[in-house]
DRENTORKOL-3810 file (N, C-alpha, C; in nm, 4 decimals):
REM DRENTORKOL-3810
@n.u->0.9268; n.v->-1.9028; n.w->0.1889; ca.u->0.8958; ca.v->-1.8172; ca.w->0.0792; c.u->0.8904; c.v->-1.8995; c.w->-0.0470
@n.u->0.7851; n.v->-1.8924; n.w->-0.1217; ca.u->0.7722; ca.v->-1.9639; ca.w->-0.2493; c.u->0.8426; c.v->-1.8788; c.w->-0.3573
@n.u->0.9100; n.v->-1.9495; n.w->-0.4483; ca.u->0.9826; ca.v->-1.8813; ca.w->-0.5565; c.u->0.8910; c.v->-1.7925; c.w->-0.6393
@n.u->0.7710; n.v->-1.8392; n.w->-0.6675; ca.u->0.6812; ca.v->-1.7590; ca.w->-0.7530; c.u->0.6387; c.v->-1.6294; c.w->-0.6864
@n.u->0.6668; n.v->-1.6154; n.w->-0.5595; ca.u->0.6367; ca.v->-1.4920; ca.w->-0.4882; c.u->0.7543; c.v->-1.3924; c.w->-0.4876
@n.u->0.8784; n.v->-1.4444; n.w->-0.5120; ca.u->0.9947; ca.v->-1.3588; ca.w->-0.4910; c.u->1.0930; c.v->-1.3499; c.w->-0.6054
@n.u->1.0905; n.v->-1.4439; n.w->-0.7019; ca.u->1.1946; ca.v->-1.4467; ca.w->-0.8028; c.u->1.2006; c.v->-1.3220; c.w->-0.8870
@n.u->1.0892; n.v->-1.2537; n.w->-0.9117; ca.u->1.0915; ca.v->-1.1338; ca.w->-0.9968; c.u->1.1429; c.v->-1.0084; c.w->-0.9297
@n.u->1.1503; n.v->-1.0115; n.w->-0.7975; ca.u->1.1877; ca.v->-0.8905; ca.w->-0.7232; c.u->1.3283; c.v->-0.8412; c.w->-0.7528
@n.u->1.4338; n.v->-0.9266; n.w->-0.7541; ca.u->1.5665; ca.v->-0.8727; ca.w->-0.7882; c.u->1.5703; c.v->-0.8072; c.w->-0.9244
@n.u->1.5052; n.v->-0.8642; n.w->-1.0243; ca.u->1.4997; ca.v->-0.8073; ca.w->-1.1568; c.u->1.4299; c.v->-0.6704; c.w->-1.1589
@n.u->1.3208; n.v->-0.6616; n.w->-1.0861; ca.u->1.2469; ca.v->-0.5337; ca.w->-1.0757; c.u->1.3345; c.v->-0.4265; c.w->-1.0141
@n.u->1.4022; n.v->-0.4599; n.w->-0.9084; ca.u->1.4905; ca.v->-0.3621; ca.w->-0.8410; c.u->1.6047; c.v->-0.3233; c.w->-0.9344
@n.u->1.6609; n.v->-0.4189; n.w->-1.0078; ca.u->1.7670; ca.v->-0.3877; ca.w->-1.1001; c.u->1.7207; c.v->-0.2956; c.w->-1.2100
@n.u->1.6052; n.v->-0.3269; n.w->-1.2684; ca.u->1.5510; ca.v->-0.2428; ca.w->-1.3741; c.u->1.5297; c.v->-0.1008; c.w->-1.3262
@n.u->1.4791; n.v->-0.0850; n.w->-1.2029; ca.u->1.4564; ca.v->0.0486; ca.w->-1.1505; c.u->1.5876; c.v->0.1267; c.w->-1.1422
@n.u->1.6944; n.v->0.0602; n.w->-1.1063; ca.u->1.8247; ca.v->0.1244; ca.w->-1.0929; c.u->1.8778; c.v->0.1614; c.w->-1.2317
@n.u->1.8591; n.v->0.0742; n.w->-1.3312; ca.u->1.9033; ca.v->0.1034; ca.w->-1.4656; c.u->1.8250; c.v->0.2197; c.w->-1.5257
@n.u->1.7047; n.v->0.2410; n.w->-1.4779; ca.u->1.6220; ca.v->0.3507; ca.w->-1.5294; c.u->1.6346; c.v->0.4794; c.w->-1.4438
@n.u->1.7472; n.v->0.4882; n.w->-1.3737; ca.u->1.7850; ca.v->0.6057; ca.w->-1.2955; c.u->1.7017; c.v->0.6288; c.w->-1.1698
@n.u->1.6419; n.v->0.5253; n.w->-1.1182; ca.u->1.5745; ca.v->0.5386; ca.w->-0.9861; c.u->1.6784; c.v->0.5578; c.w->-0.8800
@n.u->1.6587; n.v->0.6589; n.w->-0.7927; ca.u->1.7594; ca.v->0.6895; ca.w->-0.6921; c.u->1.7014; c.v->0.6993; c.w->-0.5503
@n.u->1.5707; n.v->0.7148; n.w->-0.5363; ca.u->1.5149; ca.v->0.7273; ca.w->-0.4012; c.u->1.5070; c.v->0.5890; c.w->-0.3367
@n.u->1.5182; n.v->0.5830; n.w->-0.2052; ca.u->1.5158; ca.v->0.4564; ca.w->-0.1347; c.u->1.3853; c.v->0.3792; c.w->-0.1573
@n.u->1.3901; n.v->0.2483; n.w->-0.1481; ca.u->1.2773; ca.v->0.1606; ca.w->-0.1616; c.u->1.2613; c.v->0.0835; c.w->-0.0325
@n.u->1.1403; n.v->0.0816; n.w->0.0224; ca.u->1.1090; ca.v->0.0033; ca.w->0.1411; c.u->1.0480; c.v->-0.1273; c.w->0.0944
@n.u->1.0978; n.v->-0.2408; n.w->0.1489; ca.u->1.0491; ca.v->-0.3719; ca.w->0.1155; c.u->0.9982; c.v->-0.4404; c.w->0.2433
@n.u->0.8725; n.v->-0.4773; n.w->0.2395; ca.u->0.8080; ca.v->-0.5441; ca.w->0.3527; c.u->0.7976; c.v->-0.6906; c.w->0.3243
@n.u->0.8411; n.v->-0.7716; n.w->0.4166; ca.u->0.8336; ca.v->-0.9181; ca.w->0.3967; c.u->0.8915; c.v->-0.9930; c.w->0.5137
@n.u->0.8982; n.v->-1.1263; n.w->0.5009; ca.u->0.9593; ca.v->-1.2080; ca.w->0.6052; c.u->1.1088; c.v->-1.1789; c.w->0.6117
@n.u->1.1687; n.v->-1.2050; n.w->0.7294; ca.u->1.3098; ca.v->-1.1702; ca.w->0.7512; c.u->1.4040; c.v->-1.2283; c.w->0.6462
@n.u->1.3772; n.v->-1.3488; n.w->0.5940; ca.u->1.4711; ca.v->-1.4108; ca.w->0.4988; c.u->1.4644; c.v->-1.3483; c.w->0.3591
@n.u->1.3651; n.v->-1.2624; n.w->0.3328; ca.u->1.3553; ca.v->-1.1941; ca.w->0.2058; c.u->1.4780; c.v->-1.1069; c.w->0.1822
@n.u->1.5239; n.v->-1.0394; n.w->0.2885; ca.u->1.6438; ca.v->-0.9553; ca.w->0.2773; c.u->1.7616; c.v->-1.0387; c.w->0.2327
@n.u->1.7803; n.v->-1.1544; n.w->0.2962; ca.u->1.8922; ca.v->-1.2444; ca.w->0.2586; c.u->1.8829; c.v->-1.2865; c.w->0.1132
@n.u->1.7646; n.v->-1.3207; n.w->0.0648; ca.u->1.7462; ca.v->-1.3628; ca.w->-0.0740; c.u->1.7831; c.v->-1.2483; c.w->-0.1718
@n.u->1.7277; n.v->-1.1317; n.w->-0.1461; ca.u->1.7544; ca.v->-1.0194; ca.w->-0.2386; c.u->1.9018; c.v->-0.9826; c.w->-0.2388
@n.u->1.9640; n.v->-0.9724; n.w->-0.1221; ca.u->2.1026; ca.v->-0.9342; ca.w->-0.1159; c.u->2.1905; c.v->-1.0362; c.w->-0.1871
@n.u->2.1626; n.v->-1.1656; n.w->-0.1689; ca.u->2.2419; ca.v->-1.2699; ca.w->-0.2336; c.u->2.2205; c.v->-1.2678; c.w->-0.3847
@n.u->2.0986; n.v->-1.2498; n.w->-0.4293; ca.u->2.0665; ca.v->-1.2417; ca.w->-0.5745; c.u->2.1411; c.v->-1.1240; c.w->-0.6379
@n.u->2.1379; n.v->-1.0100; n.w->-0.5728; ca.u->2.2068; ca.v->-0.8944; ca.w->-0.6293; c.u->2.3580; c.v->-0.9127; c.w->-0.6291
@n.u->2.4104; n.v->-0.9760; n.w->-0.5262; ca.u->2.5557; ca.v->-1.0034; ca.w->-0.5189; c.u->2.5988; c.v->-1.1013; c.w->-0.6278
@n.u->2.5275; n.v->-1.2121; n.w->-0.6431; ca.u->2.5636; ca.v->-1.3115; ca.w->-0.7432; c.u->2.5564; c.v->-1.2568; c.w->-0.8849
@n.u->2.4577; n.v->-1.1692; n.w->-0.9085; ca.u->2.4413; ca.v->-1.1112; ca.w->-1.0410; c.u->2.5281; c.v->-0.9857; c.w->-1.0634
@n.u->2.6061; n.v->-0.9518; n.w->-0.9607; ca.u->2.6935; ca.v->-0.8335; ca.w->-0.9642; c.u->2.6158; c.v->-0.7058; c.w->-0.9952
@n.u->2.4955; n.v->-0.6985; n.w->-0.9409; ca.u->2.4115; ca.v->-0.5816; ca.w->-0.9558; c.u->2.4359; c.v->-0.4840; c.w->-0.8441
@n.u->2.4599; n.v->-0.3570; n.w->-0.8806; ca.u->2.4781; ca.v->-0.2551; ca.w->-0.7793; c.u->2.3681; c.v->-0.1497; c.w->-0.8014
@n.u->2.2846; n.v->-0.1379; n.w->-0.7014; ca.u->2.1723; ca.v->-0.0460; ca.w->-0.7095; c.u->2.2174; c.v->0.0984; c.w->-0.6867
@n.u->2.1492; n.v->0.1912; n.w->-0.7445; ca.u->2.1828; ca.v->0.3333; ca.w->-0.7280; c.u->2.0966; c.v->0.3970; c.w->-0.6158
@n.u->2.0362; n.v->0.3112; n.w->-0.5343; ca.u->1.9526; ca.v->0.3564; ca.w->-0.4251; c.u->1.9596; c.v->0.2554; c.w->-0.3110
@n.u->1.9165; n.v->0.3011; n.w->-0.1962; ca.u->1.9204; ca.v->0.2144; ca.w->-0.0777; c.u->1.7920; c.v->0.1310; c.w->-0.0700
@n.u->1.8069; n.v->0.0121; n.w->-0.0131; ca.u->1.6911; ca.v->-0.0724; ca.w->0.0163; c.u->1.6730; c.v->-0.0678; c.w->0.1699
@n.u->1.5474; n.v->-0.0538; n.w->0.2103; ca.u->1.5120; ca.v->-0.0542; ca.w->0.3531; c.u->1.4213; c.v->-0.1732; c.w->0.3738
@n.u->1.4672; n.v->-0.2689; n.w->0.4509; ca.u->1.3904; ca.v->-0.3909; ca.w->0.4738; c.u->1.3094; c.v->-0.3792; c.w->0.6037
@n.u->1.1851; n.v->-0.4162; n.w->0.5947; ca.u->1.0960; ca.v->-0.4165; ca.w->0.7110; c.u->1.0382; c.v->-0.5577; c.w->0.7282
@n.u->1.0722; n.v->-0.6205; n.w->0.8369; ca.u->1.0139; ca.v->-0.7524; ca.w->0.8668; c.u->0.8702; c.v->-0.7318; c.w->0.9145
@n.u->0.7813; n.v->-0.8182; n.w->0.8707; ca.u->0.6413; ca.v->-0.7991; ca.w->0.9051; c.u->0.5872; c.v->-0.9131; c.w->0.9900
@n.u->0.4899; n.v->-0.8785; n.w->1.0679; ca.u->0.4038; ca.v->-0.9694; ca.w->1.1399; c.u->0.2635; c.v->-0.9163; c.w->1.1135
@n.u->0.1671; n.v->-0.9737; n.w->1.1797; ca.u->0.0306; ca.v->-0.9242; ca.w->1.1625; c.u->0.0160; c.v->-0.7907; c.w->1.2338
@n.u->0.0061; n.v->-0.6844; n.w->1.1584; ca.u->-0.0088; ca.v->-0.5507; ca.w->1.2203; c.u->-0.0409; c.v->-0.4466; c.w->1.1123
@n.u->-0.0580; n.v->-0.3231; n.w->1.1550; ca.u->-0.0808; ca.v->-0.2131; ca.w->1.0647; c.u->0.0552; c.v->-0.1637; c.w->1.0160
@n.u->0.0736; n.v->-0.1587; n.w->0.8883; ca.u->0.2027; ca.v->-0.1171; ca.w->0.8287; c.u->0.2044; c.v->0.0311; c.w->0.7947
@n.u->0.0893; n.v->0.0833; n.w->0.7597; ca.u->0.0798; ca.v->0.2238; ca.w->0.7192; c.u->-0.0617; c.v->0.2736; c.w->0.7420
@n.u->-0.0727; n.v->0.4014; n.w->0.7843; ca.u->-0.2056; ca.v->0.4586; ca.w->0.8012; c.u->-0.1958; c.v->0.6100; c.w->0.7903
@n.u->-0.2909; n.v->0.6646; n.w->0.7158; ca.u->-0.3085; ca.v->0.8121; ca.w->0.7124; c.u->-0.4569; c.v->0.8408; c.w->0.7127
@n.u->-0.4978; n.v->0.9618; n.w->0.6799; ca.u->-0.6391; ca.v->0.9954; ca.w->0.6891; c.u->-0.7223; c.v->0.9294; c.w->0.5813
@n.u->-0.6585; n.v->0.8729; n.w->0.4774; ca.u->-0.7336; ca.v->0.8142; ca.w->0.3674; c.u->-0.7340; c.v->0.6626; c.w->0.3674
@n.u->-0.6226; n.v->0.5972; n.w->0.4019; ca.u->-0.6134; ca.v->0.4524; ca.w->0.3929; c.u->-0.5405; c.v->0.3908; c.w->0.5123
@n.u->-0.5572; n.v->0.2625; n.w->0.5239; ca.u->-0.4860; ca.v->0.1823; ca.w->0.6234; c.u->-0.4401; c.v->0.0544; c.w->0.5521
@n.u->-0.3114; n.v->0.0199; n.w->0.5676; ca.u->-0.2530; ca.v->-0.0995; ca.w->0.5087; c.u->-0.2120; c.v->-0.1920; c.w->0.6211
@n.u->-0.2686; n.v->-0.3133; n.w->0.6203; ca.u->-0.2373; ca.v->-0.4135; ca.w->0.7261; c.u->-0.1798; c.v->-0.5389; c.w->0.6632
@n.u->-0.0993; n.v->-0.6101; n.w->0.7383; ca.u->-0.0517; ca.v->-0.7435; ca.w->0.6951; c.u->-0.1258; c.v->-0.8498; c.w->0.7756
@n.u->-0.1600; n.v->-0.9568; n.w->0.7037; ca.u->-0.2377; ca.v->-1.0632; ca.w->0.7645; c.u->-0.1702; c.v->-1.1963; c.w->0.7279
@n.u->-0.1476; n.v->-1.2790; n.w->0.8287; ca.u->-0.0870; ca.v->-1.4121; ca.w->0.8071; c.u->-0.1865; c.v->-1.4963; c.w->0.7277
@n.u->-0.1348; n.v->-1.5648; n.w->0.6247; ca.u->-0.2181; ca.v->-1.6485; ca.w->0.5388; c.u->-0.1931; c.v->-1.7968; c.w->0.5691
@n.u->-0.2909; n.v->-1.8768; n.w->0.5426; ca.u->-0.2737; ca.v->-2.0234; ca.w->0.5523; c.u->-0.2187; c.v->-2.0697; c.w->0.4180
@n.u->-0.0899; n.v->-2.1057; n.w->0.4180; ca.u->-0.0185; ca.v->-2.1381; ca.w->0.2958; c.u->0.0841; c.v->-2.2430; c.w->0.3320
@n.u->0.1505; n.v->-2.3018; n.w->0.2320; ca.u->0.2479; ca.v->-2.4066; ca.w->0.2573; c.u->0.3712; c.v->-2.3586; c.w->0.3304
@n.u->0.4011; n.v->-2.2335; n.w->0.3194; ca.u->0.5142; ca.v->-2.1662; ca.w->0.3864; c.u->0.4650; c.v->-2.0399; c.w->0.4532
@n.u->0.5396; n.v->-1.9855; n.w->0.5520; ca.u->0.4898; ca.v->-1.8624; ca.w->0.6133; c.u->0.4713; c.v->-1.7547; c.w->0.5079
@n.u->0.3493; n.v->-1.6993; n.w->0.5034; ca.u->0.3121; ca.v->-1.5967; ca.w->0.4041; c.u->0.2188; c.v->-1.4950; c.w->0.4662
@n.u->0.2234; n.v->-1.3792; n.w->0.4084; ca.u->0.1352; ca.v->-1.2692; ca.w->0.4504; c.u->0.0652; c.v->-1.2118; c.w->0.3295
@n.u->-0.0578; n.v->-1.1660; n.w->0.3554; ca.u->-0.1313; ca.v->-1.0937; ca.w->0.2551; c.u->-0.1400; c.v->-0.9504; c.w->0.3042
@n.u->-0.1779; n.v->-0.8602; n.w->0.2174; ca.u->-0.1912; ca.v->-0.7199; ca.w->0.2509; c.u->-0.3356; c.v->-0.6769; c.w->0.2314
@n.u->-0.3895; n.v->-0.6117; n.w->0.3306; ca.u->-0.5238; ca.v->-0.5582; ca.w->0.3241; c.u->-0.5164; c.v->-0.4076; c.w->0.3167
@n.u->-0.5701; n.v->-0.3539; n.w->0.2114; ca.u->-0.5689; ca.v->-0.2061; ca.w->0.1935; c.u->-0.7144; c.v->-0.1603; c.w->0.2083
@n.u->-0.7409; n.v->-0.0812; n.w->0.3118; ca.u->-0.8741; ca.v->-0.0332; ca.w->0.3379; c.u->-0.8816; c.v->0.1158; c.w->0.3252
@n.u->-0.9780; n.v->0.1596; n.w->0.2462; ca.u->-1.0028; ca.v->0.3013; ca.w->0.2298; c.u->-1.0949; c.v->0.3476; c.w->0.3408
@n.u->-1.0606; n.v->0.4550; n.w->0.4032; ca.u->-1.1411; ca.v->0.5068; ca.w->0.5148; c.u->-1.2611; c.v->0.5840; c.w->0.4593
@n.u->-1.3665; n.v->0.5878; n.w->0.5409; ca.u->-1.4853; ca.v->0.6666; ca.w->0.5021; c.u->-1.4492; c.v->0.8120; c.w->0.4915
@n.u->-1.5094; n.v->0.8764; n.w->0.3914; ca.u->-1.4909; ca.v->1.0167; ca.w->0.3757; c.u->-1.6179; c.v->1.0797; c.w->0.3219
@n.u->-1.6349; n.v->1.2076; n.w->0.3513; ca.u->-1.7529; ca.v->1.2776; ca.w->0.3064; c.u->-1.7295; c.v->1.3195; c.w->0.1616
@n.u->-1.8211; n.v->1.2832; n.w->0.0777; ca.u->-1.8110; ca.v->1.3189; ca.w->-0.0639; c.u->-1.8659; c.v->1.4566; c.w->-0.0898
@n.u->-1.8649; n.v->1.4976; n.w->-0.2142; ca.u->-1.9152; ca.v->1.6296; ca.w->-0.2490; c.u->-2.0664; c.v->1.6365; c.w->-0.2383
@n.u->-2.1161; n.v->1.7499; n.w->-0.2016; ca.u->-2.2597; ca.v->1.7747; ca.w->-0.1960; c.u->-2.3038; c.v->1.8059; c.w->-0.3392
@n.u->-2.4087; n.v->1.7403; n.w->-0.3846; ca.u->-2.4580; ca.v->1.7610; ca.w->-0.5217; c.u->-2.5913; c.v->1.8344; c.w->-0.5125
@n.u->-2.5851; n.v->1.9687; n.w->-0.5261; ca.u->-2.7059; ca.v->2.0477; ca.w->-0.5117; c.u->-2.8182; c.v->2.0076; c.w->-0.6052
@n.u->-2.7884; n.v->1.9601; n.w->-0.7252; ca.u->-2.8931; ca.v->1.9205; ca.w->-0.8181; c.u->-2.9800; c.v->1.8089; c.w->-0.7618
@n.u->-2.9161; n.v->1.7140; n.w->-0.6911; ca.u->-2.9891; ca.v->1.6041; ca.w->-0.6313; c.u->-3.0822; c.v->1.6544; c.w->-0.5208
@n.u->-3.0317; n.v->1.7514; n.w->-0.4414; ca.u->-3.1159; ca.v->1.8071; ca.w->-0.3357; c.u->-3.2365; c.v->1.8827; c.w->-0.3934
@n.u->-3.2104; n.v->1.9573; n.w->-0.4978; ca.u->-3.3187; ca.v->2.0309; ca.w->-0.5658; c.u->-3.4233; c.v->1.9344; c.w->-0.6224
@n.u->-3.3767; n.v->1.8231; n.w->-0.6769; ca.u->-3.4710; ca.v->1.7198; ca.w->-0.7294; c.u->-3.5615; c.v->1.6671; c.w->-0.6186
@n.u->-3.5136; n.v->1.6683; n.w->-0.4967; ca.u->-3.5906; ca.v->1.6194; ca.w->-0.3810; c.u->-3.6716; c.v->1.7315; c.w->-0.3174
@n.u->-3.6677; n.v->1.8460; n.w->-0.3773; ca.u->-3.7470; ca.v->1.9577; ca.w->-0.3272; c.u->-3.6797; c.v->2.0359; c.w->-0.2155
@n.u->-3.5521; n.v->2.0201; n.w->-0.1946; ca.u->-3.4811; ca.v->2.0933; ca.w->-0.0889; c.u->-3.4192; c.v->2.2167; c.w->-0.1517
@n.u->-3.4636; n.v->2.3320; n.w->-0.1048; ca.u->-3.4184; ca.v->2.4604; ca.w->-0.1614; c.u->-3.2827; c.v->2.4974; c.w->-0.1094
@n.u->-3.2003; n.v->2.5657; n.w->-0.1895; ca.u->-3.0678; ca.v->2.6120; ca.w->-0.1436; c.u->-3.0769; c.v->2.6989; c.w->-0.0207
@n.u->-2.9780; n.v->2.6882; n.w->0.0630; ca.u->-2.9703; ca.v->2.7669; ca.w->0.1861; c.u->-2.8829; c.v->2.7001; c.w->0.2893
@n.u->-2.8892; n.v->2.7469; n.w->0.4148; ca.u->-2.8088; ca.v->2.6901; ca.w->0.5243; c.u->-2.8334; c.v->2.5420; c.w->0.5454
@n.u->-2.9488; n.v->2.4931; n.w->0.5029; ca.u->-2.9791; ca.v->2.3493; ca.w->0.5209; c.u->-2.8759; c.v->2.2618; c.w->0.4488
@n.u->-2.8161; n.v->2.3127; n.w->0.3422; ca.u->-2.7185; ca.v->2.2335; ca.w->0.2673; c.u->-2.5968; c.v->2.2008; c.w->0.3563
@n.u->-2.5557; n.v->2.2986; n.w->0.4374; ca.u->-2.4406; ca.v->2.2770; ca.w->0.5287; c.u->-2.4767; c.v->2.1717; c.w->0.6321
@n.u->-2.6005; n.v->2.1762; n.w->0.6820; ca.u->-2.6463; ca.v->2.0784; ca.w->0.7837; c.u->-2.6486; c.v->1.9385; c.w->0.7244
@n.u->-2.6951; n.v->1.9268; n.w->0.5996; ca.u->-2.6973; ca.v->1.7972; ca.w->0.5319; c.u->-2.5552; c.v->1.7458; c.w->0.5143
@n.u->-2.4661; n.v->1.8301; n.w->0.4750; ca.u->-2.3250; ca.v->1.7896; ca.w->0.4515; c.u->-2.2601; c.v->1.7380; c.w->0.5814
@n.u->-2.2970; n.v->1.7944; n.w->0.6946; ca.u->-2.2380; ca.v->1.7577; ca.w->0.8247; c.u->-2.2919; c.v->1.6267; c.w->0.8787
@n.u->-2.4079; n.v->1.5804; n.w->0.8337; ca.u->-2.4696; ca.v->1.4614; ca.w->0.8895; c.u->-2.3927; c.v->1.3377; c.w->0.8503
@n.u->-2.3781; n.v->1.2478; n.w->0.9513; ca.u->-2.3079; ca.v->1.1202; ca.w->0.9158; c.u->-2.3938; c.v->1.0366; c.w->0.8227
@n.u->-2.3264; n.v->0.9593; n.w->0.7403; ca.u->-2.3964; ca.v->0.8666; ca.w->0.6514; c.u->-2.4533; c.v->0.7523; c.w->0.7301
@n.u->-2.5608; n.v->0.6979; n.w->0.6794; ca.u->-2.6185; ca.v->0.5797; ca.w->0.7439; c.u->-2.6183; c.v->0.4613; c.w->0.6494
END
């Protein structure tokens, strides 16, 4: 782990606690990140008002719902590192009747058929 990737995290967690943050925080990273954060908080005598949940990562899908997928990808770096890929899933947008009318398509059941067609 490079310092420029992790040094700010204990301060961020401390600030959140000072600002009355109380809900748990999930932290995704290499296994030794937990050791670093816990030691930093201990040495600085910081006591958080919330729980930390540590998740060790490898290359895999970390989160997915109907809108997005978040994956971790191993990077070529001087030390073991991961990047995060956030992909938005395809979704059907709103039907814009004005655009259809401009193309000469009159309102009616055809609008529902157009809405159901997959994009190309």
